C-alpha positions, -999 to 999 in steps of 0.1 A, spaced: -728 -492 -444 -726 -522 -417 -702 -541 -413 -710 -575 -395 -679 -589 -380 -682 -634 -383 -703 -648 -347 -675 -676 -341 -640 -678 -349 -636 -711 -368 -602 -733 -360 -581 -728 -392 -572 -756 -414 -536 -759 -433 -535 -752 -467 -533 -782 -492 -504 -784 -510 -496 -771 -539 -513 -794 -574 -480 -806 -595 -501 -792 -625 -501 -753 -609 -463 -753 -605 -460 -766 -640 -480 -736 -649 -468 -707 -629 -435 -691 -625 -421 -696 -594 -420 -663 -582 -460 -656 -586 -465 -694 -572 -445 -685 -543 -472 -653 -538 -502 -670 -544 -492 -699 -522 -489 -675 -495 -517 -655 -500 -538 -690 -500 -517 -699 -468 -535 -663 -451 -569 -671 -462 -567 -706 -448 -556 -694 -413 -563 -658 -404 -587 -651 -437 -608 -683 -422 -607 -664 -382 -614 -630 -396 -645 -641 -417 -629 -638 -450 -637 -674 -462 -656 -704 -448 -637 -729 -431 -649 -758 -460 -637 -736 -483 -596 -743 -472 -596 -780 -487 -609 -763 -520 -586 -733 -520 -566 -740 -547 -588 -755 -571 -622 -741 -569 -609 -704 -561 -565 -693 -561 -561 -712 -594 -597 -704 -609 -585 -669 -609 -551 -673 -611 -565 -689 -651 -584 -656 -658 -551 -641 -661 -549 -659 -700 -577 -633 -710 -558 -603 -694 -538 -583 -720 -501 -563 -708 -504 -537 -686 -539 -536 -684 -559 -513 -655 -583 -540 -631 -610 -530 -613 -624 -558 -595 -661 -554 -582 -673 -568 -552 -636 -584 -546 -640 -597 -512 -609 -614 -501 -592 -606 -530 -607 -634 -555 -603 -628 -584 -585 -591 -583 -560 -600 -555 -550 -632 -575 -546 -611 -606 -519 -589 -588 -500 -617 -573 -494 -634 -607 -491 -604 -631 -471 -578 -620 -478 -557 -652 -513 -547 -645 -528 -525 -624 -555 -532 -600 -584 -514 -582 -605 -535 -557 -635 -525 -543 -655 -540 -518 -683 -529 -494 -675 -544 -462 -645 -523 -440 -634 -555 -422 -627 -570 -456 -610 -543 -467 -588 -538 -437 -579 -572 -447 -572 -566 -483 -552 -537 -470 -527 -559 -453 -527 -579 -479 -513 -552 -501 -489 -541 -480 -479 -576 -472 -468 -585 -509 -458 -551 -516 -485 -541 -536 -491 -505 -528 -475 -493 -559 -498 -515 -579 -534 -519 -564 -554 -497 -543 -585 -507 -524 -617 -487 -526 -642 -491 -492 -677 -488 -511 -706 -499 -535 -695 -503 -573 -725 -480 -582 -715 -454 -559 -675 -451 -565 -667 -423 -592 -662 -446 -628 -625 -458 -632 -619 -461 -667 -606 -493 -666 -593 -519 -689 -608 -549 -677 -633 -550 -646 -635 -584 -633 -664 -600 -607 -666 -632 -593 -695 -649 -575 -709 -609 -575 -750 -614 -591 -762 -628 -619 -751 -610 -652 -778 -588 -660 -778 -573 -627 -739 -574 -628 -737 -553 -660 -750 -521 -646 -725 -519 -621 -693 -531 -640 -699 -510 -671 -701 -476 -658 -660 -484 -645 -651 -498 -681 -634 -474 -707 -647 -469 -738 -635 -500 -759 -627 -516 -724 -644 -552 -711 -662 -562 -686 -647 -601 -676 -672 -622 -652 -662 -654 -642 -689 -677 -646 -700 -714 -644 -720 -737 -663 -746 -712 -669 -724 -687 -686 -745 -688 -719 -779 -687 -700 -768 -658 -680 -750 -644 -715 -787 -647 -728 -807 -633 -701 -786 -600 -700 -786 -592 -736 -809 -563 -731 -790 -550 -708 -757 -553 -728 -777 -535 -754 -775 -502 -735 -742 -505 -731 -738 -509 -771 -718 -547 -754 -743 -571 -769 -726 -575 -801 -693 -575 -784 -704 -606 -759 -691 -640 -758 -679 -668 -738 -641 -671 -732 -625 -702 -720 -594 -699 -699 -568 -727 -683 -582 -756 -709 -553 -781 -707 -546 -774 -668 -577 -768 -651 -609 -793 -645 -629 -781 -653 -620 -749 -672 -627 -713 -662 -660 -698 -686 -660 -662 -688 -684 -640 -700 -667 -611 -717 -685 -580 -731 -670 -549 -745 -685 -516 -735 -688 -495 -773 -697 -457 -776 
């Protein structure tokens, strides 16, 4: 498994101020954790190639808060598996804003796993968050309540990676944009193989405080 280090070390930019609407929506402790994580991404994360420097000005609106909004679709005390988590989006964000959930972060690059492990230790999440280095299709089934993903692959390719990690009656939640409906239609056949085609829908999170709101494809695995 290759682990290509970034060729250059861009000059990090400061994290933009917390949007006022986020301060109204998230509790103080969750916002403090999310801010500290954002600062780590904007500094060390850029230097180590976790995110590109152009992402820093939009970290709050396009990344951190989009992921935090997904928590609206997560039941209490859920076990979450995040496929292709990268720098921890959305899995680590969900762990930071929802102290009741357990999270497994699956990532293929060792250097990203190293960064994630450091974040888990820094935020004292060792009892709730596990980092696994590997490909989703090679990791043993995790029996999760929810399997999340963001910017990993088109839905029809994503379903066979996610569904094996969901328990029966568990769900996959894929964060998608304006093409959510189109991708859902294209994935009908592969969803049918997991008895999930009749139990798939588009969910909207963040209405009233994120513009545009977040669109998720939700599909429930049946027997």
